[in-house]
N, C-alpha and C positions, 0 to 999 in steps of 0.2 A: 291604383284605385279607390278614385274621388266617389263616394256617393250625393245620387242626387238630390238637389240643392231646390227647393221650391221657390217657381216662380212669384213673384208679389204678388200679393190677393187670393194664393192657393190657402184654402184654406182647409182647417187643419180636423180637422171632425173628414172630411175625405183618408186620414190616417189610420184608423180603428181600421174600417174594412181590409185595408189592405192586409195589415193583421189578421182581421178574424179568416182574410181565405188561408192564409198556411196553419193560423191553428186550429182550422174546421176541419183538415186534409191529418192532419200531426195525430190529432185526438182519435181519430181512427183507434190508437193503441187499448185505448180502453176498451175496446170492444174483441178484444180479445178471447176474453172467452167462451162469443161465441163459435168460435173454431179451435176451440180447447173436444168436448165430445166425439167432434167428427178424424181432430186429428187422431185422439186413442183408440179410437174404433177402426179407423184404415187403417191408421201403421202402427199399431198395436203399443200407443206408448203409457205411460203410467200417469197419472195427476203430476205427480212433479214435473215425469219427462216436456210434455206439455206447457208447461208453466214456463219451463226456460227459453224458449225467443222469446216473449215478453220480458223476461226479468235480465236478460241480459239487452234490450233497446232501450229497458228503464236505469242500464248499468251504463253504457254509451251514454244515451241522455247526458247525464249526469257527467259522465266523462271529455263529451265533446266540448259538449257547454262550459263545463271549468278548462280548457286546450284550447279555446275558442273564439272564450271571449273577449280577448283581447286585442282580435283577428277583424271579432263584429263590429266593438269597437272605430278598427281603426278604418278598418272597408267598407264603411257600411250596412244598410240594412236590405239592401239592394241584393249586392253580395251573399251578403247571408241568406236571403231566399232561393237564389238561385241552387244556390251548395247545399241549402235542406230541399230538393224540389225533386235535385238531379239524386238525390243517398237514399229520401223516401220513396220515389219511386223506384228507380234501382232494384231496392231490395228487395220489394212487392212483386217484384216483376223475378228474379231472385229467386224469389220462393215459391212464385210458381215454379218455375224448371224442378225443383227440389218431388213438391209435391207430386210432379205428373210422375216424377219416375225414382220417388219414392225412397228419396235421399235426405233423410230427415236434419242434416249437415247443414241440409241446403238451406233446408226452412229458419236451424236458427241462423244460417251465415248472415241470408237472405235479411230478412224482417228480423235481430236481433243486433247484429254489427251494424250494415251496411247502412238498415231502414234507421237504427238507433241513431247514428250517427246523424243521420236527416234529421231527427227530431228535437236532439238537442242543438243544434247551429239556429233550427228553423225554429222553437218555445222562443232562445234569448231575440230573434233578429231582433224585435220592433221594439224590446221594454226598453232602455234606452231612448228613442226617439221617440219615445210617445210621452217619457217624462218628461223627456225635455219640449217637447208641445203641449203640453198641460204644466206646468210645476202648479196652478189650481189645483188641482186635482188630478193628483198621481195614482188614488186607489181610488178614481173612479173608470183610470182611466189604461191603468190595467188589467184591470178587470175586463172591461168590456174584452179586450184581447186575447187575456187566456180563457175566460169562459168561453171561446170559441177550442181548444181546446179540452174541459171538462163538456160541451155538449156537442162535442166530433161525434162518441157514441149513437148521440141521441138518433145520426143521420145514420152512421156505420152498422147498429146492432139490427138492428129491421134490414135491413138493404142487405146485411150479411147473412142472416136466416133467409132470407127470402132467396138471395140467391143462391144458395147453398139447397134447398129445396128442389128450386130450376135446374139445376148443374151437376145436382146430388154431392152428398154429401163423405160420397169416395174416394181417394186420391186425386182421380183426374176431372170431381167437380172441383173441388179445393183448390187447386192448379187455376180451373177460367176464374174462381173469383177471385185471387190472388192478381191474377191478371189486366180481370176489369180494374181491382181495386187499381192498380200501380200507374195505368193510360190515364183511368180520368182524375184522383187526384194529380198528372201532374197538370189537366189542364187548367184544372180551380188554381194548384197555387197559383201558381204564371199569373193571376192578375191580381194578385201579391204585387207580385216583381216588377209590375209594369206600374203601378199605382203609389208603389210606397216613393216618400219624401224626404230630408232631413231640413227642419229650421232655418230659415235666412239670418236669425243673429238669437241671442237669449233670448228677447222676449219675443216670443210664437204671437201675441194676443197684448193688446195696451192693457185691457182690464188686471192682467195673470201677472204675477209678483216676476222677477227673474228664477230662472234654472238655477241660478249658478250662487245665488243669496244663500247664508247659511256656513254652517261647515262643509268642507270638502277636503275629504282626504282619499289617494289615491290605493289600488287595489291592493297593491304592493304592500301599504302602511294597510291598508285591513283589515288582510288576516292574519294581522300581526297581533290582533287586539282581542281580546274575551269577547265581547261585544258581536265579533264576528258568530264566534265558536263557543255561544251563546246559542246564536240564532241557525246557526247549524245542526242545536241539538237537539230547539223547536220544531224545524219545517222537517228533522226526518222522524220523528218520535211522532207528527199530525200524518206524517204520509205513511209512513207501517201502517200505521190506525185504520186508514182510510183505502189504502193497496191488498190491504190484509184480504178484507172483505173486495171489494174488485176487482180482482184477478179470475176469480172462482165464484164470486155472484150466482149464475148462473145454476149452477154444480148445489149449490151451498140454499139456495131456499127449497130447492127440488127434495135435497137431505133431509133439511124440516120438517121438510112437512109431510115426505115420504108414508110414511108409520098415520097419519090421523087421517078420517075420513073425507078432508079437502085436497089430495096430492099436488101437487103443481106439477100445470104438464110441459113439456116440452117451452110451446111459443110462449105462454104465462114468466116464464125465468126470461124466456128474451124479452121480452116489455117490462120485466119487473129488473133488464140493466137499464132496456133505454130511461126508465125513469129512474134511475141512480145516477145517470149520462144528466139529466135535466135538475136533479138537485143540488149535481154537480158542478152547474154550467150555474144556475140562478145562486147559487154560493158565493160563485167567483167575483160576479158583477154587486149581490146583493150586500153582502158580508164585504167588502172588500170598499165599495161607495160607504157598507156604514161607518169603516178604522178612519179615513177624513171627518167624522161626526166628533166619535168614542177616544179617537186614540190606536193604536197600533197595538199596544201592550196589553190594554184593558179588551181589542176584540180575539186575542191571539188564551186568554182568559179563558173567554168563552169557548172558542175553540176544544180548548186542552183539558178546560173542567167537564163543562156538560156535554161531549164527548165519552168520555171516561162512566156516564151517569148513564146514555147511551150502550153503549156497551155490558155496560151491569146490565139492563131492562132487558137486553138479549141476550145476557147470557143464562140470563133466570129463568125469567117470562117467553122469551120470544116463539119457545113449539107451542105455546097453550091459547098465543090470537094471533092471528094472525096482518088484523093489523098491527098490533104493534110494534113485530117483526119487522115490519116497511118502514113505520111513521121513524122506527127507531135508525136504521139503514139507510134513509135518507136524506135525516139531520146530522151524521154520521159523514157522508156523501159529501154535506152541501158544505160544513165544515174543511173537509178536505179540501173542494174549492177554493174555500173561499182563505186560508190558508194559502197554497199559494199565488193567490191571485195580490192577496196582502204583502206580501214578503217583499215585493221589487220597493213599495211606497216604502215601506218597514226601514230597507240596504238605505235609502235615500235620502232618510229622516238620521238618522243614523250619520252615515258616510258623505250625502250633497249627492246632483245630479254630474259630480265628472267619475265620470270611468266607472258609474251604474253600474250600464250594464255586463263588464267584467266582472265585476265582484257580486253578482244577482249568477255568472254563469258557474262562479268560484262556492257559493252554495250548493250551486246545483249536483252536487256531489253529494252533499245529503239525501237526495232524493235515488241518484244511483247503490248509495247505502241498504234506505228503503225499500226499490225495486226489490231487493232480495231477499230482507229480511224478512216484507213483510208476506211475500206469497210461500216463502220455505218455510215462515211458522205454520201457519192454515194449511200446507196442504202436506208438509212434513208432520203433525198433529193429526191430520183427517189420516192420514197412510195406517198410518201406523197402529192408531183408533180401530180403523175399520181390519188391520192385522190381526186385529185381539179381539174380533166378534162384535162389537159396537155395531150401534148404526146409524140416523135418524142425528139428533142435537147433540147426542154424545160424540160426535168424531167433532167437534169446534167450541166447546166449552172449556179446557184445559188453552187452548188459542185466545178467544177472547179477553183469558182472568188476568194474560201473560200483555197483552193492548193496553190494557185498563193501568197497568205499572205505568209501560209506556209511557201512555199520558201523562200520569205522575211526574215521571222523569223531567218529558215536553214542560210541563206548568211552571218548574221550579227552576228551570233553564230560564224560562220567559222572568223569573221576578228575579234576575242577576244579572238583566241588561239595565247600563248604567249610562251616559252620556258619556261618546266617544273623547279622552283624554284630549288635550290641546297639544301636544306631543309628537299627535299622529295628523293633524290639520297638514294641511300645503298650503303653501301663502299664497294671497285675490292673486297681485303680480302673476304668481308665474300660472294661475291657474287662466287669467283673463290673457296675459301672450300664447297661454295653448288652443285657447280659446281663436281665437286672434287670429292663428294659422293655417283652421279648420273651413275659417268660411272664407269666401270666393275673394277676387281681388275690390274688384266692383257689383255694387248693388242691382 
């Protein structure tokens, strides 16, 4: 299957909207916390159980990205976006059936396994293409697209909350909400499938450098380098710290201020989720664009170092000030989103544009690990503390101290990143031959 090649005169600025249509859809995953309380009530689940579909979805995201990354490079972004559309929408339809019949395992299978596969393929589908279209501004380009993934919950959170209010928060209402999600996202994602193109040559813009300048490393060689595994640790630690808040955002802010004179209502908690999504989205474009100016290593120093400071503020002072809690959480989520958007450009700097999509896919196994680790730390400790008779902010203190330690580990791993040794580079003539085979025979 050959990827669709842009005709002469095709504007590279049409590619980011194609990527956004997919990423805004699959970014619904970040609104999962809106469904947690209704599912727990309707199906009698614990907080740890209601997190399982989300956790499995993130695991499948990383695994499908890792195993599908080479296929995405070979078959192109349109094939990948089509696979993502089918899997992600089908996941919601299977989940709707599970909710309607009160078969929780179908929700786990649908949203977690099938939908999570769509998440992974959809997430990496435009990354390599965008880097090749924008070799002069890779941080900005990937930030625009991956911004959509962070911002998906900005739309999905209030939309989901309104549907649950309209259809009901019992099992049948949840089923209808899942059904509407699946059908709507199928239509929206099809726009990206129809619009996406790959560049005709290695210089998509006359003023831009070649995407193939500098070091080029294959995906097979990349995973044998210490640089890859240092970045794996960096991404895993940064994601664990952010996802721990994001997955439990609505119940967390409710618990933190339950014993104060200004408790948080259900609608306000949903609004907090939307605010976090906005910070997540803004961080993806803002911080990743900043990385084009100050460098990838420096921006990750900010993500990990300042992120640890924000967690410390929440742990020790968060329950005394609602603005401080919200502001610190927003900063953490902006770093969380920025980390995702910056890592493809970091990979491109270290390994080149050759097979960067496949390398990125393999790196996202760090997200799979963090998708289990973050919610597990926060939910398991909160459940244990609640069983011990504690309540309010004391449910989360230990979790936040663990997150500070993990961010410190990520900071050290980032400091260990060095240029890739020349023995891992591939010869330029071989790269040129590979590119030539991928181009159409006639211009």
